[in-house]
DSSP file (Angstrom, degrees, kcal/mol; ACC not computed):
  #  RESIDUE AA STRUCTURE BP1 BP2  ACC     N-H-->O    O-->H-N    N-H-->O    O-->H-N    TCO  KAPPA ALPHA  PHI   PSI    X-CA   Y-CA   Z-CA
    1    1 A X              0   0    0      0, 0.0    83,-2.7     0, 0.0    84,-0.4   0.000 360.0 360.0 360.0 142.1    4.8 -143.3 -130.0
    2    2 A X  B >   -A   83   0A   0     81,-0.2     3,-1.6    82,-0.1     4,-0.4  -0.593 360.0-118.8 -93.6 153.8    6.6 -146.6 -129.4
    3    3 A X  G >> S+     0   0    0     79,-2.5     3,-1.9    76,-0.3     4,-1.7   0.864 111.7  66.3 -56.2 -38.7    5.9 -149.1 -126.6
    4    4 A X  G 34 S+     0   0    0     76,-2.3    -1,-0.3     1,-0.3    77,-0.1   0.731  95.0  59.2 -58.7 -21.7    9.5 -148.6 -125.4
    5    5 A X  G <4 S+     0   0    0     -3,-1.6    -1,-0.3    75,-0.2    -2,-0.2   0.665 118.1  26.9 -81.5 -16.9    8.7 -145.0 -124.5
    6    6 A X  T <4 S+     0   0    0     -3,-1.9   107,-0.3    -4,-0.4    -2,-0.2   0.472  94.7 110.5-122.6  -5.8    5.9 -146.0 -122.0
    7    7 A X     <  -     0   0    0     -4,-1.7     2,-0.6   105,-0.1   105,-0.2  -0.271  69.1-116.8 -75.0 159.8    6.8 -149.4 -120.8
    8    8 A X  B     -B  111   0B   0    103,-3.5   103,-1.9     1,-0.2    -1,-0.1  -0.860  29.0-175.9 -93.7 121.0    8.0 -150.2 -117.3
    9    9 A X        +     0   0    0     -2,-0.6     2,-0.8   101,-0.2    -1,-0.2   0.897  66.2  61.4 -88.9 -43.5   11.5 -151.6 -117.4
   10   10 A X  S    S+     0   0    0    101,-0.0     2,-0.3   100,-0.0    -1,-0.2  -0.760  72.0 144.8 -89.6 110.1   12.3 -152.5 -113.8
   11   11 A X        -     0   0    0     -2,-0.8     2,-0.1    -3,-0.1    99,-0.0  -0.994  51.7-102.7-145.1 149.3    9.9 -155.2 -112.8
   12   12 A X        -     0   0    0     -2,-0.3     2,-0.4    14,-0.1    24,-0.4  -0.407  36.4-158.1 -66.9 150.3    9.8 -158.3 -110.7
   13   13 A X        -     0   0    0     22,-0.1     2,-0.3    -2,-0.1    24,-0.2  -0.996   9.6-133.0-133.7 134.6    9.9 -161.5 -112.6
   14   14 A X  B     -e   37   0C   0     22,-2.8    24,-2.4    -2,-0.4     2,-0.4  -0.622  16.4-137.1 -85.0 148.1    8.8 -164.9 -111.5
   15   15 A X    >   -     0   0    0     -2,-0.3     3,-1.4    22,-0.2    52,-0.3  -0.817  17.5-125.7 -98.1 144.1   11.1 -167.9 -111.9
   16   16 A X  T 3  S+     0   0    0     22,-0.5    52,-2.8    -2,-0.4    53,-0.3   0.777 110.2  50.7 -59.4 -24.6    9.5 -171.2 -113.2
   17   17 A X  T 3  S+     0   0    0     50,-0.2    -1,-0.2    49,-0.2     2,-0.2   0.499  87.2 100.3 -95.0  -4.1   10.9 -173.0 -110.2
   18   18 A X  S <  S-     0   0    0     -3,-1.4    49,-2.4     1,-0.1    50,-0.2  -0.505  82.5 -97.8 -81.8 153.6    9.8 -170.7 -107.4
   19   19 A X  B >>  -I   66   0D   0     47,-0.2     4,-1.6    -2,-0.2     3,-0.7  -0.327  24.9-122.5 -67.1 149.0    6.7 -171.5 -105.4
   20   20 A X  H 3> S+     0   0    0     45,-2.6     4,-2.8     1,-0.2     5,-0.2   0.793 110.3  68.0 -62.7 -26.2    3.4 -170.0 -106.3
   21   21 A X  H 3> S+     0   0    0     42,-2.0     4,-2.0    44,-0.2    -1,-0.2   0.923 102.1  45.5 -57.9 -44.6    3.2 -168.5 -102.8
   22   22 A X  H <> S+     0   0    0     -3,-0.7     4,-2.1    41,-0.3    -1,-0.2   0.903 112.2  50.5 -67.2 -41.1    6.2 -166.2 -103.6
   23   23 A X  H  X S+     0   0    0     -4,-1.6     4,-2.4     1,-0.2    -2,-0.2   0.915 110.2  50.6 -62.1 -42.1    4.7 -165.3 -107.0
   24   24 A X  H  X S+     0   0    0     -4,-2.8     4,-2.5     1,-0.2    -1,-0.2   0.883 108.6  52.2 -63.6 -38.5    1.4 -164.4 -105.3
   25   25 A X  H  X S+     0   0    0     -4,-2.0     4,-2.4     2,-0.2    -1,-0.2   0.902 109.4  49.1 -64.8 -40.5    3.2 -162.3 -102.7
   26   26 A X  H  X S+     0   0    0     -4,-2.1     4,-2.1     2,-0.2    -2,-0.2   0.930 111.8  48.9 -63.7 -44.5    4.9 -160.3 -105.5
   27   27 A X  H  X>S+     0   0    0     -4,-2.4     5,-2.5     1,-0.2     4,-1.0   0.900 111.4  50.1 -61.9 -40.6    1.6 -159.8 -107.3
   28   28 A X  H  <5S+     0   0    0     -4,-2.5     3,-0.5     1,-0.2    -1,-0.2   0.916 110.6  49.0 -63.7 -43.1    0.0 -158.6 -104.1
   29   29 A X  H  <5S+     0   0    0     -4,-2.4    -1,-0.2     1,-0.2    -2,-0.2   0.865 117.7  40.9 -64.6 -35.7    2.8 -156.2 -103.4
   30   30 A X  H  <5S-     0   0    0     -4,-2.1    -1,-0.2    -5,-0.2    -2,-0.2   0.557 105.0-127.6 -86.0  -9.5    2.6 -154.8 -107.0
   31   31 A X  T  <5 +     0   0    0     -4,-1.0     2,-0.3    -3,-0.5    -3,-0.2   0.928  63.3 143.4  54.3  47.0   -1.2 -154.9 -107.0
   32   32 A X      < -     0   0    0     -5,-2.5    -1,-0.2    -6,-0.1    -2,-0.1  -0.850  53.4-152.1-116.2 151.1   -0.9 -156.8 -110.2
   33   33 A X  S    S+     0   0    0     -2,-0.3    16,-2.1    -3,-0.1    17,-0.3   0.366  82.6  31.9-101.4   4.1   -3.1 -159.7 -111.5
   34   34 A X  E     - F   0  48C   0     14,-0.2     2,-0.4    -7,-0.1    14,-0.2  -0.987  60.1-160.7-155.3 158.9   -0.2 -161.2 -113.5
   35   35 A X  E     - F   0  47C   0     12,-2.1    12,-2.6    -2,-0.3   -22,-0.1  -0.985  25.9-118.2-145.1 129.9    3.5 -161.6 -113.4
   36   36 A X  E     - F   0  46C   0    -24,-0.4   -22,-2.8    -2,-0.4     2,-0.5  -0.371  23.8-144.3 -65.3 148.4    5.9 -162.5 -116.3
   37   37 A X  E     -eF  14  45C   0      8,-2.8     7,-2.8   -24,-0.2     8,-1.3  -0.972  23.0-177.5-116.5 124.3    7.8 -165.7 -115.9
   38   38 A X  E     + F   0  43C   0    -24,-2.4   -22,-0.5    -2,-0.5     2,-0.3  -0.911  16.5 180.0-127.8 151.6   11.4 -165.7 -117.2
   39   39 A X  E >  S- F   0  42C   0      3,-2.4     3,-1.6    -2,-0.3    -2,-0.0  -0.952  76.8  -6.4-148.8 125.8   14.2 -168.2 -117.5
   40   40 A X  T 3  S-     0   0    0     -2,-0.3     3,-0.1     1,-0.3    -1,-0.1   0.909 128.9 -56.2  54.4  46.1   17.7 -167.4 -119.0
   41   41 A X  T 3  S+     0   0    0      1,-0.2    67,-0.7    66,-0.1     2,-0.4   0.520 115.3 116.2  65.9   7.8   16.5 -163.9 -120.1
   42   42 A X  E <  S-FG  39 107C   0     -3,-1.6    -3,-2.4    65,-0.2     2,-0.6  -0.868  70.9-122.4-108.9 141.2   13.6 -165.4 -122.1
   43   43 A X  E     +F   38   0C   0     63,-1.2    -5,-0.2    -2,-0.4     3,-0.1  -0.715  37.2 167.8 -76.8 118.3    9.9 -164.9 -121.4
   44   44 A X  E     -     0   0C   0     -7,-2.8     2,-0.3    -2,-0.6    -6,-0.2   0.508  55.0 -36.2-113.6  -8.0    8.6 -168.4 -120.9
   45   45 A X  E     -F   37   0C   0     -8,-1.3    -8,-2.8     2,-0.0     2,-0.4  -0.989  51.4-103.6 174.7-175.9    5.1 -167.7 -119.5
   46   46 A X  E     -FH  36  72C   0     26,-2.0    26,-3.3    -2,-0.3     2,-0.5  -0.993  18.5-150.7-134.7 139.9    2.8 -165.7 -117.4
   47   47 A X  E     -F   35   0C   0    -12,-2.6   -12,-2.1    -2,-0.4     2,-0.3  -0.966  24.6-176.9-110.8 128.2    1.5 -166.5 -113.9
   48   48 A X  E  >  -F   34   0C   0     -2,-0.5     4,-2.2   -14,-0.2   -14,-0.2  -0.749  43.2-108.4-121.0 165.6   -1.9 -165.0 -113.2
   49   49 A X  H  > S+     0   0    0    -16,-2.1     4,-2.9    -2,-0.3     5,-0.2   0.903 122.7  54.5 -55.3 -41.1   -4.4 -164.9 -110.3
   50   50 A X  H  >>S+     0   0    0    -17,-0.3     4,-3.1     1,-0.2     5,-0.7   0.909 105.2  51.6 -61.4 -44.3   -6.5 -167.2 -112.4
   51   51 A X  I  >>S+     0   0    0      1,-0.2     4,-1.2     2,-0.2     5,-0.7   0.927 113.6  44.4 -58.7 -45.2   -3.7 -169.7 -112.8
   52   52 A X  I  X>S+     0   0    0     -4,-2.2     5,-2.8     3,-0.2     4,-0.6   0.930 118.9  42.0 -66.7 -45.6   -3.1 -169.7 -109.0
   53   53 A X  I  <>S+     0   0    0     -4,-2.9     5,-2.5     3,-0.2    -2,-0.2   0.928 128.6  25.1 -68.9 -45.7   -6.8 -169.9 -108.1
   54   54 A X  I  <5S+     0   0    0     -4,-3.1     5,-0.2    -5,-0.2    -3,-0.2   0.925 128.1  37.8 -89.5 -49.1   -8.0 -172.4 -110.7
   55   55 A X  I  <<S+     0   0    0     -4,-1.2    -3,-0.2    -5,-0.7    -2,-0.1   0.657 133.0  20.7 -82.7 -14.8   -4.9 -174.5 -111.7
   56   56 A X  I  <XS+     0   0    0     -5,-0.7     5,-3.0    -4,-0.6     4,-0.2   0.728 128.4  32.3-113.8 -71.2   -3.5 -174.7 -108.2
   57   57 A X  I > <S+     0   0    0     -5,-2.8     3,-1.9     1,-0.2    -3,-0.2   0.935 122.6  45.1 -60.4 -51.8   -5.9 -174.0 -105.3
   58   58 A X  T 3 <S+     0   0    0     -5,-2.5    -1,-0.2     1,-0.3    -4,-0.1   0.783 112.2  54.1 -64.9 -25.3   -9.0 -175.5 -106.9
   59   59 A X  T 3 5S-     0   0    0     -5,-0.2    -1,-0.3    -3,-0.2    -2,-0.2   0.392 120.7-109.4 -88.5   3.6   -7.0 -178.5 -108.0
   60   60 A X  T < 5 +     0   0    0     -3,-1.9     2,-0.2     1,-0.3    -3,-0.2   0.641  68.1 146.8  81.8  14.6   -5.9 -179.1 -104.5
   61   61 A X      < -     0   0    0     -5,-3.0    -1,-0.3     1,-0.1    -2,-0.1  -0.592  41.9-125.2 -85.1 148.6   -2.2 -178.0 -105.0
   62   62 A X    >   -     0   0    0     -2,-0.2     3,-1.7     1,-0.1   -42,-0.2  -0.252  26.9 -95.4 -89.5 175.6   -0.4 -176.4 -102.2
   63   63 A X  T 3  S+     0   0    0      1,-0.3   -42,-2.0   -43,-0.1   -41,-0.3   0.617 119.6  63.0 -67.9 -13.4    1.5 -173.0 -101.9
   64   64 A X  T 3  S+     0   0    0    -45,-0.2    -1,-0.3   -44,-0.2     3,-0.1   0.410  73.2 125.7 -92.0   2.6    4.8 -174.7 -102.6
   65   65 A X    <   -     0   0    0     -3,-1.7   -45,-2.6   -46,-0.1   -44,-0.2  -0.358  69.6-108.5 -57.2 137.8    3.6 -175.8 -106.1
   66   66 A X  B >   -I   19   0D   0    -47,-0.2     3,-1.5     1,-0.1     4,-0.5  -0.445  15.4-124.9 -74.1 143.9    6.1 -174.6 -108.7
   67   67 A X  G >> S+     0   0    0    -49,-2.4     4,-2.1   -52,-0.3     3,-1.8   0.879 109.5  62.4 -52.6 -42.8    5.1 -171.7 -110.9
   68   68 A X  G 34 S+     0   0    0    -52,-2.8    -1,-0.3     1,-0.3   -51,-0.1   0.754  96.0  61.1 -59.2 -24.2    5.9 -173.8 -114.0
   69   69 A X  G <4 S+     0   0    0     -3,-1.5    -1,-0.3   -53,-0.3    -2,-0.2   0.656 121.2  19.1 -79.1 -15.2    3.2 -176.3 -113.0
   70   70 A X  T <4 S+     0   0    0     -3,-1.8    -2,-0.2    -4,-0.5    -1,-0.2   0.481  94.1 116.2-130.9  -6.9    0.4 -173.8 -113.2
   71   71 A X  S  < S-     0   0    0     -4,-2.1     2,-0.6    -5,-0.2   -24,-0.2  -0.184  70.0-107.0 -67.9 158.2    1.6 -170.9 -115.4
   72   72 A X  B     -H   46   0C   0    -26,-3.3   -26,-2.0     1,-0.1    -1,-0.1  -0.759  29.2-175.3 -84.2 123.6    0.1 -169.9 -118.7
   73   73 A X  S    S+     0   0    0     -2,-0.6     2,-0.6   -28,-0.2    -1,-0.1   0.646  73.3  65.5 -94.8 -17.6    2.5 -170.9 -121.5
   74   74 A X  S    S+     0   0    0    -28,-0.1     2,-0.3     2,-0.0    -1,-0.1  -0.935  73.4 146.4-103.3 118.5    0.3 -169.4 -124.2
   75   75 A X        -     0   0    0     -2,-0.6     2,-0.4   -30,-0.0    19,-0.0  -0.965  46.3-110.5-150.6 160.9    0.2 -165.6 -123.7
   76   76 A X        +     0   0    0     -2,-0.3    24,-0.6    15,-0.1     2,-0.3  -0.760  39.3 162.5 -96.0 141.2    0.0 -162.3 -125.5
   77   77 A X  E     -c  100   0B   0     -2,-0.4     2,-0.3    22,-0.1    24,-0.2  -0.912  21.7-143.5-145.2 172.1    3.0 -160.0 -125.7
   78   78 A X  E     -c  101   0B   0     22,-2.2    24,-2.5    -2,-0.3     2,-0.3  -0.888  22.7-106.6-134.3 168.7    4.2 -157.1 -127.8
   79   79 A X  E >   -c  102   0B   0     -2,-0.3     3,-1.9    22,-0.2   -76,-0.3  -0.707  24.9-122.4 -96.9 149.7    7.5 -155.8 -129.1
   80   80 A X  T 3  S+     0   0    0     22,-2.0   -76,-2.3    -2,-0.3   -75,-0.2   0.733 112.6  51.8 -63.2 -22.7    9.3 -152.8 -127.7
   81   81 A X  T 3  S+     0   0    0    -78,-0.2    -1,-0.3   -79,-0.1     2,-0.1   0.340  83.7 116.5 -98.1   7.9    9.2 -151.1 -131.1
   82   82 A X  S <  S-     0   0    0     -3,-1.9   -79,-2.5     1,-0.1     2,-0.3  -0.414  74.1-109.1 -69.0 150.7    5.5 -151.6 -131.7
   83   83 A X  B >>  -A    2   0A   0    -81,-0.2     4,-1.9     1,-0.1     3,-0.7  -0.654  20.1-132.5 -79.5 135.5    3.4 -148.4 -132.0
   84   84 A X  H 3> S+     0   0    0    -83,-2.7     4,-1.9    -2,-0.3    -1,-0.1   0.809 105.6  60.5 -63.8 -28.0    1.1 -148.0 -128.9
   85   85 A X  H 3> S+     0   0    0    -84,-0.4     4,-0.7     1,-0.2    -1,-0.3   0.895 108.4  44.3 -63.3 -37.8   -1.9 -147.3 -131.1
   86   86 A X  H <> S+     0   0    0     -3,-0.7     4,-0.8     1,-0.2     3,-0.3   0.860 112.9  50.8 -72.7 -35.7   -1.5 -150.8 -132.6
   87   87 A X  H  X S+     0   0    0     -4,-1.9     4,-2.4     1,-0.2     5,-0.2   0.797  94.8  73.2 -72.7 -29.1   -0.9 -152.4 -129.2
   88   88 A X  H  X S+     0   0    0     -4,-1.9     4,-1.0     1,-0.2    -1,-0.2   0.899  98.5  45.6 -55.1 -45.3   -4.0 -150.8 -127.7
   89   89 A X  H  < S+     0   0    0     -4,-0.7     4,-0.4    -3,-0.3     3,-0.4   0.887 112.2  52.3 -65.8 -37.9   -6.4 -153.1 -129.6
   90   90 A X  H >< S+     0   0    0     -4,-0.8     3,-1.4     1,-0.2     4,-0.4   0.868 101.9  60.2 -65.0 -37.3   -4.2 -156.1 -128.7
   91   91 A X  H >< S+     0   0    0     -4,-2.4     3,-1.5     1,-0.3    -1,-0.2   0.810  92.0  67.3 -63.3 -30.4   -4.3 -155.3 -125.0
   92   92 A X  T 3< S+     0   0    0     -4,-1.0    -1,-0.3    -3,-0.4    -2,-0.2   0.760  95.2  57.4 -63.0 -23.3   -8.1 -155.6 -125.0
   93   93 A X  T <  S+     0   0    0     -3,-1.4     2,-0.4    -4,-0.4    -1,-0.3   0.652  90.7  88.0 -79.6 -15.3   -7.7 -159.3 -125.6
   94   94 A X    <   -     0   0    0     -3,-1.5     5,-0.0    -4,-0.4   -19,-0.0  -0.692  67.8-150.7 -89.3 133.3   -5.6 -159.7 -122.5
   95   95 A X  S    S+     0   0    0     -2,-0.4    -1,-0.1   -62,-0.0    -4,-0.0   0.833  75.2  66.8 -70.9 -32.1   -7.4 -160.4 -119.2
   96   96 A X  S    S-     0   0    0      2,-0.2    -2,-0.1     1,-0.1   -48,-0.0  -0.115  84.9-119.2 -85.0-178.7   -4.8 -158.8 -117.1
   97   97 A X  S    S+     0   0    0     16,-0.1    17,-2.0    17,-0.0     2,-0.4   0.421  91.7  68.4-100.4  -1.0   -3.6 -155.3 -116.7
   98   98 A X  E     - D   0 113B   0     15,-0.2     2,-0.5    16,-0.1    15,-0.2  -0.957  58.5-165.7-122.7 138.7    0.0 -155.9 -117.8
   99   99 A X  E     - D   0 112B   0     13,-2.5    13,-2.5    -2,-0.4   -22,-0.1  -0.987  26.9-122.5-121.2 122.5    1.3 -156.9 -121.2
  100  100 A X  E     -cD  77 111B   0    -24,-0.6   -22,-2.2    -2,-0.5     2,-0.5  -0.317  21.2-149.4 -63.1 145.5    4.9 -158.3 -121.5
  101  101 A X  E     -cD  78 110B   0      9,-3.0     8,-2.9   -24,-0.2     9,-1.4  -0.976  17.9-178.4-118.2 128.3    7.2 -156.4 -123.8
  102  102 A X  E     -cD  79 108B   0    -24,-2.5   -22,-2.0    -2,-0.5     6,-0.2  -0.844  23.8-122.6-122.7 159.6   10.0 -158.3 -125.6
  103  103 A X    >   -     0   0    0      4,-2.1     3,-2.1    -2,-0.3     6,-0.0  -0.318  49.0 -86.2 -86.9-177.6   12.8 -157.3 -128.0
  104  104 A X  T 3  S+     0   0    0      1,-0.3    -1,-0.1     2,-0.1   -25,-0.0   0.629 130.9  58.7 -70.1 -11.5   13.1 -158.9 -131.4
  105  105 A X  T 3  S-     0   0    0      2,-0.1    -1,-0.3     0, 0.0     3,-0.1   0.313 119.1-113.0 -92.5   6.6   15.1 -161.8 -129.8
  106  106 A X    <   +     0   0    0     -3,-2.1   -63,-1.2     1,-0.3     2,-0.4   0.711  68.1 147.0  66.8  25.4   12.0 -162.5 -127.6
  107  107 A X  B     -G   42   0C   0    -65,-0.2    -4,-2.1     1,-0.0    -1,-0.3  -0.759  56.4-109.8 -87.0 136.1   13.9 -161.4 -124.5
  108  108 A X  E     + D   0 102B   0    -67,-0.7    -6,-0.3    -2,-0.4     3,-0.1  -0.479  43.9 165.6 -66.7 127.7   11.7 -159.8 -121.8
  109  109 A X  E     -     0   0B   0     -8,-2.9     2,-0.3     1,-0.4    -7,-0.2   0.465  58.8 -52.8-120.9  -8.3   12.6 -156.0 -121.6
  110  110 A X  E     - D   0 101B   0     -9,-1.4    -9,-3.0  -100,-0.0    -1,-0.4  -0.989  51.8 -93.8 166.1-167.7    9.6 -154.8 -119.6
  111  111 A X  E     -BD   8 100B   0   -103,-1.9  -103,-3.5    -2,-0.3     2,-0.4  -0.966  19.1-143.5-137.3 155.4    5.8 -154.6 -119.4
  112  112 A X  E     - D   0  99B   0    -13,-2.5   -13,-2.5    -2,-0.3     2,-0.3  -0.980  19.1-145.3-119.0 135.4    3.2 -152.1 -120.5
  113  113 A X  E  >  - D   0  98B   0     -2,-0.4     4,-2.1  -107,-0.3   -15,-0.2  -0.658  20.6-122.9 -98.9 155.1    0.2 -151.4 -118.4
  114  114 A X  H  > S+     0   0    0    -17,-2.0     4,-2.4    -2,-0.3     5,-0.2   0.897 114.1  56.4 -58.1 -40.4   -3.3 -150.6 -119.5
  115  115 A X  H  > S+     0   0    0    -18,-0.3     4,-2.1     1,-0.2    -1,-0.2   0.906 106.5  48.9 -61.0 -42.3   -3.1 -147.4 -117.5
  116  116 A X  H  > S+     0   0    0      1,-0.2     4,-1.7     2,-0.2    -1,-0.2   0.911 110.1  51.5 -64.1 -41.9    0.0 -146.3 -119.3
  117  117 A X  H  X S+     0   0    0     -4,-2.1     4,-2.0     1,-0.2    -2,-0.2   0.915 109.9  49.8 -61.5 -42.0   -1.5 -147.0 -122.7
  118  118 A X  H  < S+     0   0    0     -4,-2.4    -1,-0.2     1,-0.2    -2,-0.2   0.923 112.0  46.8 -63.0 -43.6   -4.6 -145.0 -121.8
  119  119 A X  H  < S+     0   0    0     -4,-2.1    -1,-0.2     1,-0.2    -2,-0.2   0.780 122.0  35.9 -72.2 -24.4   -2.6 -142.0 -120.7
  120  120 A X  H  < S+     0   0    0     -4,-1.7     2,-0.3    -5,-0.2    -1,-0.2   0.560  87.1 109.2-106.7  -9.8   -0.3 -142.0 -123.7
  121  121 A X     <  -     0   0    0     -4,-2.0     2,-0.9    -5,-0.2    -4,-0.0  -0.504  61.3-144.0 -69.1 130.0   -2.7 -143.1 -126.5
  122  122 A X        -     0   0    0     -2,-0.3     2,-0.2  -121,-0.1     5,-0.1  -0.833  19.0-142.6 -97.2 103.9   -3.5 -140.2 -128.8
  123  123 A X        +     0   0    0     -2,-0.9     2,-0.2     4,-0.1   -38,-0.0  -0.433  25.5 171.6 -71.5 134.4   -7.1 -140.6 -129.8
  124  124 A X    >>  -     0   0    0     -2,-0.2     4,-0.9     0, 0.0     3,-0.7  -0.617  57.0 -74.6-120.6-170.4   -8.1 -139.8 -133.3
  125  125 A X  T 34 S+     0   0    0      1,-0.2     3,-0.4    -2,-0.2     4,-0.3   0.873 133.0  43.1 -56.5 -38.9  -11.4 -140.4 -134.9
  126  126 A X  T 34 S+     0   0    0      1,-0.2     4,-0.4     2,-0.1    -1,-0.2   0.692 110.6  55.0 -82.2 -18.6  -10.8 -144.2 -135.3
  127  127 A X  T <> S+     0   0    0     -3,-0.7     4,-2.8     1,-0.2     5,-0.2   0.508  77.9  92.1 -94.6  -4.6   -9.3 -144.7 -131.8
  128  128 A X  H  X S+     0   0    0     -4,-0.9     4,-2.2    -3,-0.4    -1,-0.2   0.910  89.5  46.0 -59.0 -44.2  -12.1 -143.3 -129.7
  129  129 A X  H  > S+     0   0    0     -4,-0.3     4,-2.2    -3,-0.2    -1,-0.2   0.895 113.2  49.9 -65.6 -39.9  -13.9 -146.6 -129.2
  130  130 A X  H  > S+     0   0    0     -4,-0.4     4,-2.4     2,-0.2    -2,-0.2   0.918 110.2  50.7 -63.7 -44.1  -10.6 -148.4 -128.4
  131  131 A X  H  X S+     0   0    0     -4,-2.8     4,-2.2     1,-0.2    -2,-0.2   0.906 110.5  49.1 -61.8 -42.4   -9.7 -145.8 -125.8
  132  132 A X  H  X S+     0   0    0     -4,-2.2     4,-2.1    -5,-0.2    -1,-0.2   0.896 110.6  50.5 -64.5 -40.1  -13.1 -146.2 -124.2
  133  133 A X  H  X S+     0   0    0     -4,-2.2     4,-1.9     2,-0.2    -2,-0.2   0.901 109.5  51.1 -64.9 -40.1  -12.8 -149.9 -124.1
  134  134 A X  H  X S+     0   0    0     -4,-2.4     4,-1.8     2,-0.2    -2,-0.2   0.917 108.6  51.7 -61.5 -43.6   -9.3 -149.6 -122.5
  135  135 A X  H  X S+     0   0    0     -4,-2.2     4,-2.3     1,-0.2    -2,-0.2   0.907 110.1  48.6 -60.7 -41.9  -10.8 -147.3 -119.8
  136  136 A X  H  < S+     0   0    0     -4,-2.1    -1,-0.2     1,-0.2    -2,-0.2   0.856 108.4  55.0 -66.6 -33.6  -13.5 -149.8 -119.0
  137  137 A X  H  < S+     0   0    0     -4,-1.9     3,-0.4     1,-0.2    -1,-0.2   0.857 111.6  43.7 -67.2 -34.9  -10.9 -152.6 -118.8
  138  138 A X  H  < S+     0   0    0     -4,-1.8     2,-0.5     1,-0.3    -2,-0.2   0.893 127.1  29.0 -77.4 -41.2   -8.9 -150.6 -116.2
  139  139 A X  S  < S-     0   0    0     -4,-2.3    -1,-0.3    -5,-0.2    -2,-0.1  -0.784  84.6-160.0-121.9  86.1  -11.9 -149.5 -114.2
  140  140 A X        -     0   0    0     -2,-0.5    -3,-0.1    -3,-0.4    -4,-0.0  -0.321  26.6-103.1 -65.7 147.7  -14.6 -152.2 -114.6
  141  141 A X  S    S+     0   0    0     -5,-0.1    -1,-0.1     3,-0.0     2,-0.1  -0.280  80.4  41.9 -67.3 156.7  -18.1 -151.2 -113.7
  142  142 A X  S    S-     0   0    0      2,-0.1     2,-0.0     0, 0.0     0, 0.0  -0.235  98.9 -33.5  98.5 173.1  -19.7 -152.2 -110.5
  143  143 A X        -     0   0    0     -2,-0.1     2,-0.5     1,-0.1    -3,-0.0  -0.335  53.9-139.7 -68.8 147.1  -18.5 -152.4 -106.9
  144  144 A X        -     0   0    0     -2,-0.0     2,-0.7     2,-0.0    -1,-0.1  -0.908   7.1-144.2-108.1 134.7  -14.9 -153.3 -106.1
  145  145 A X        -     0   0    0     -2,-0.5     2,-0.4     2,-0.0    -2,-0.0  -0.875  16.3-166.7-100.5 113.3  -14.1 -155.6 -103.3
  146  146 A X              0   0    0     -2,-0.7    -2,-0.0     1,-0.1     0, 0.0  -0.785 360.0 360.0 -97.0 140.9  -10.9 -154.6 -101.5
  147  147 A X              0   0    0     -2,-0.4    -1,-0.1     0, 0.0    -2,-0.0   0.403 360.0 360.0-116.0 360.0   -9.3 -157.0  -99.1
């Protein structure tokens, strides 16, 4: 199965010039820990909870700080025609629950979530460990603090 068959196509996108306050509100509404950042149909970065907390708040920057000033410019993504079995291992390296999906021109076309990969991954003898790691990544052990 290909990533394009399980990815989310309609998604909010942060602009590099919008304030981090707006990006944080979008993430809160989506219950997401990351948001793709796009400019001129190109994926240019990711803004994460970590970026906002560490690169903005801890550094004394205010809520009107631009996304481009704190976003991650080095990020992992996959292609829409990648096989989900191959992407599953790659997703484990990503801290967030969303992985950007691009076409071969590197234009953002969607995101794939860890939850979608788990539900659509077809485990065989070699994928059992990967599937278990994905499940742990989605539901980490220990108490969860809801706010």
